[in-house]
N, C-alpha and C positions, 0 to 999 in steps of 0.2 A: 459799635465803636471800633475804629481801626486798631489793630494790635501790632506791636513791634517794639524792639528796644530792650534795654536792661535797666534794672532799678538802680538809682544812685545809692552810694554808701549810706547806711543807716536805716534803710527800709527793711521790713521784715523779710526773712528768707522765703516767705510764701510768694513773694513777687519774683517771678522767674524771668528769664531772658526775653520772653515775649509778653511781658506785662503790659497793661493798658498804657496808652500814651500819656495820660495825665500823671502816671506814676514815674515817668522818666524825665530826668533833668534835661532842659532844652539844649544845653551844650553837648549832651550825649547824642541827641537826635541829629544835631547839626553835623555829626561825624559821618552820617550815612551818605554815601556817594553811589547811587544806583548805577552810574555809568562805569564805575571802576570794577572791572572783572579780572584784574590781575591776581596772581596767586604767588604764594611763597613756598608752595609744595616742593618745587624742584630744588630750591635752596636747602630746605629741611632735609630732603632725601640725600642730597650731596653731603651734608654735614654728617648724617647718620652713616652713610657708606664709608666715608673717609675715617670716621671714628672707629667703626667696627674693624675696618682693614688694619688700621694702626694698632689696635688692641691685640688682634690675633697675631700679627707679625711680631710686635714688640714682646708680648708675653711668651709666645712660642720660642722665639730666639733666645730670650733670657733663660728660660727653663732648659733649653738644649745646651746652652753654654754651661749652665750649672751642672748638668748631667754628664756632658761629654768632656769638658775641659777642666773646670775647677773641681768637679766631683764633690761639690758641697752645696747644700741648700741652707739658706738662712731664714730667719724670721721675716725679713723684709720681702723675700720671695713669696712666702705664703700670703702675706698681707696684700701684696700687689695683685696676686692671683685672685683673691677674694674680691678686691676692688674692681678688677677687670670683669668678673662675672656679673657683678651688679651693674656695671656700666653697660655691658651687653644687654642686660635686662632693661635698662633705661632706653637703649636704642630700639629694642623690640617693642616696648610699650609705645614709643613714639611712632614707629612704623604702623602700628595698629591705629593710632590716633589719626594718621594721614587718611585712613579710609572713612573717617567719620567727620571730616571737615577741617582738620588741623591744617593751617596754612592758607585756608580760603577766607575771603571776606564773608562775614556772617550774612550779609544781604545777598550773596551769590549762591548760598545754599538753597535748594528748592524749598519753598514755603511748607509743603506738607510734611517734610522731614526735618525742618530746621531745629525744632525743640529737642526731639530725640537725639539728633546728631550732636547738638551742643552738650546735652547731658552726658552722652557717651564720651565726648572729647574731654570734658572737665573731669569725669570719673577716671579716665586714663591718666590725665595730668596729676590727679590726686595720687595715683599709684606711682607715677614718675617721681614725685617729690620724695617718696620713701626710698626708692632706688637711688636717687641722687644723694640723699643724706647719708646712706650707707656707703655708697661708692666713694664719696669725697672723704669720709671718715677713714676708711681703710687705706686710701691713697696717702693721706697725710701720715697715718701711723706707719706705713711702709717707708716713707721718706725719713721719718724720725728714727725708725729702727736702723736704717742705713747709716744715718749720722752717728748714732750711738755705737755702731759697729766700727766705724771708720775713725772717728775723732776721740782722742783720749783726754781732751781738755775738760776739767771738772766743771768749770763755769758754764760752758756750752752744754754739757750733759745735763746739768740741773735745769737749764732753760728748756731743753728738749723734753725732760720729764714733765715740766709744768705745761708745756704746749700739748703734750700727749694727754694730760689730765683734762685740760680745757676742751680738747677735741672730743674726747670720750664723753665728757659731761654734756657737751652740746648735742652729741648724737643721742644720748639717753633722753634728753629733753625733746629733741626734734621729732622722733618717731611717734611717741604718744601725742605730742602737740598737733601733729599732722592728722593722725587717725581720729582724734577726738576733738577736732576743731568745731564740730557741730554736734548737737544732740536733737534727734538721732544722727548717727554717723552719716547716713545716706543723704542728709540735708546738705552736705558739702557739695554734692553734684546734682541732686534732685531739687531744682528750683521751684518745682510745682508741688512739692510735698506739703500736705496740710495734716494737722492733728486736731483740728477743731479750734475755734476762736479762743478758747480758754487755755489751750496748751499748744501754742505755735512752736515750730522748730526754733532752736536758739543756736547762734554761732558767735564766737568771738572774732575780732578783726584779725584774721590770719595774716594779712599783709604786714601788720606791725611786727608780728613774730618773724616774718621773713626778713624785714629790715634789720632786726636785731641779729639774727643768725648770720645773715650775709655780711654784716659789719664785723662780727667776730671772725668770720672766715677770712675777710680781707686782712685783718690784723695778724692772724696766724699764718697766712700765706706770706706776708711781709717778713715775719720772724723766720720762717723756714727758708726764705730766699736770701735774707740779708745777714742773719745772725752768724752763720758759719763762715762768711767771707773773710774776716780777719784771721781766722784760724786756718783757713784753707791754704793761704800763701805760706804759712809757716810749716805746714805739714810735709813730712818727707814720705813720699809714696811713689809707687810705680806709675808710669805714664798712663797705663790702662785704667788704674784707679782714679787718677785725676780726670780722665775723660768721663768716667762714670759719675763722679761727683759734680763735674761741670754740667752734665746732663740733668742732674737733680736740681741744680740751681736754675737751669733754663725752664724746667717744668714748673718749679715754684714761681718764677717770675711770670710765666704764661698764665698760670692759675690765678695769680694775683690780679692781672689785667682782666681776666675773665670774670672774676668775682666783682670787681669794680664796675664792669660793664653791666653785669646782672643787677647790681644795686641801682644803677641809674634808670633801669627800665621797670622796676617794681611798681612804680606809680600807675602803670598801665592797667594793672589788675583792678584798680578802683575807678579809673577815669575813662576807660575805653569801652565803647559799646561793641567794638569789633574783636571780641574775645578770642575767637578761633584763629584770627590772623595775628593779633598783637601778642599772643603767647610766644611767637617765634623768637623775638629778641631776648626773651628769658630762657628759652630752650637751648639755643646755640651755645651761650656761655656755660650753661650747666653741663653740657657734654664735654666741653673743653676742660 
């Protein structure tokens, strides 16, 4: 029997990306285009390089300003430094994934290595999810800490405390939910794993959790971007501080757009056979 394709949602995890044809939904097989040898590797590499460069320049400049000019370090500086380290980790994991097929069409990967490469790619994306959850949490906490340091208005401060609590709660839920999405854990990336017919690997529908967390992130991004605006115009502060706060608003707005973009592409996890290539629209907004 010819082999190829991925199992449709709902099949046992024992059916891997190269399961038998009768296990694959026809609409998934219809996605295969043997003539399409295009790649998104260059786009992914560009996003990674731009992101890493921005992080190094931004954080280094910020810390130098704190050390040489203001001579003060604040909580938000520590939090954004932690966020930057995990974002760099996300970039490094993504670079490693490029070497195992990330950005290539699944049918363009040599047949003898396609299954091991897909397993390695999905395993690295498994790790990337943890780096992403940590990076976005500390980034938001840094922005919240900046607002609490700058704005004296009690109503806004209460809202920031609530947003911080939601952000931390989501992080505490996200990491174990990602790690333990399957039993055993390795079933999340090892689609060929078997434990006997009486004890097959079990996984919950992780994409539903991603929909929920991404939705919450969109709401918190909107809060961080919009809630301080009415207070900002009333605030008496130096031009330099206004420039910094305006930058925070810009970052918040950009992050909100990125989260919405990520939300619109989550369905590809369940509906696309071209997993190594279609992960890219989810990856790029995650770095932003």
